[in-house]
C-alpha positions as CSV (number, residue, x, y, z in Angstrom):
1,X,-44.8,-90.5,-96.3
2,X,-46.2,-93.9,-96.3
3,X,-44.1,-97.0,-96.0
4,X,-44.8,-97.8,-99.7
5,X,-43.6,-94.4,-100.8
6,X,-40.5,-94.8,-98.6
7,X,-39.9,-98.2,-100.3
8,X,-40.3,-96.8,-103.8
9,X,-37.8,-94.0,-102.9
10,X,-35.3,-96.5,-101.5
11,X,-35.6,-98.7,-104.6
12,X,-35.1,-95.8,-106.9
13,X,-32.0,-94.7,-105.0
14,X,-30.6,-98.3,-105.1
15,X,-31.2,-98.6,-108.8
16,X,-29.5,-95.2,-109.4
17,X,-26.5,-96.4,-107.4
18,X,-26.4,-99.6,-109.3
19,X,-26.5,-97.8,-112.6
20,X,-23.7,-95.5,-111.5
21,X,-21.4,-98.5,-111.0
22,X,-22.5,-100.1,-114.3
23,X,-24.9,-102.8,-113.2
24,X,-27.6,-103.9,-115.6
25,X,-31.1,-102.6,-114.4
26,X,-32.7,-106.0,-114.9
27,X,-30.0,-107.9,-113.0
28,X,-30.1,-105.2,-110.3
29,X,-33.8,-105.7,-109.8
30,X,-33.5,-109.5,-109.7
31,X,-30.7,-109.2,-107.1
32,X,-32.8,-106.8,-105.0
33,X,-35.8,-109.0,-105.2
34,X,-33.8,-112.0,-104.1
35,X,-32.3,-110.1,-101.2
36,X,-35.8,-108.9,-100.1
37,X,-37.2,-112.5,-100.2
38,X,-34.2,-113.8,-98.2
39,X,-34.6,-111.1,-95.6
40,X,-38.4,-111.6,-95.5
41,X,-37.9,-115.2,-94.6
42,X,-36.4,-114.1,-91.3
43,X,-39.6,-112.3,-90.2
44,X,-42.4,-114.3,-92.0
45,X,-43.3,-117.9,-92.4
46,X,-42.6,-119.5,-95.8
47,X,-46.3,-120.2,-96.6
48,X,-47.3,-116.6,-96.0
49,X,-44.4,-115.2,-98.1
50,X,-45.1,-117.7,-100.9
51,X,-48.8,-116.7,-100.9
52,X,-47.9,-113.0,-101.3
53,X,-45.3,-113.7,-104.0
54,X,-47.9,-115.8,-105.9
55,X,-50.5,-113.1,-105.6
56,X,-48.0,-110.5,-106.9
57,X,-47.0,-112.8,-109.8
58,X,-50.6,-113.6,-110.8
59,X,-51.4,-109.8,-110.9
60,X,-48.6,-108.5,-113.0
61,X,-50.8,-107.4,-115.9
62,X,-51.8,-103.8,-115.3
63,X,-54.4,-103.9,-118.1
64,X,-56.3,-106.9,-116.8
65,X,-59.7,-106.4,-115.1
66,X,-60.5,-108.4,-112.1
67,X,-63.9,-109.7,-111.0
68,X,-63.7,-107.8,-107.7
69,X,-63.2,-104.4,-109.4
70,X,-66.1,-102.2,-110.2
71,X,-66.4,-100.1,-113.4
C-alpha cells in the first residue's frame, strides 16, 4: 500500500464516521482540509505549503488538458 492509498483509506473512514454522527459531508471535508493544513504548517514552511495548495487549486478541473501532457 502506498502512502496515497493509505491517505485515501483514512479519509474514507473519517468521512464515514462523520456521516454516522450526522455531519454534512462538505463541512466535514472543509474541517479535515483545515486540520491537515494546520498540521502541515508544523512540518513545512509556509511558502512550500502555499505553493502546493496553489498547484492543487489550479488543477482541480479533471477534464482540462495541460501543455506537459502527451496525447
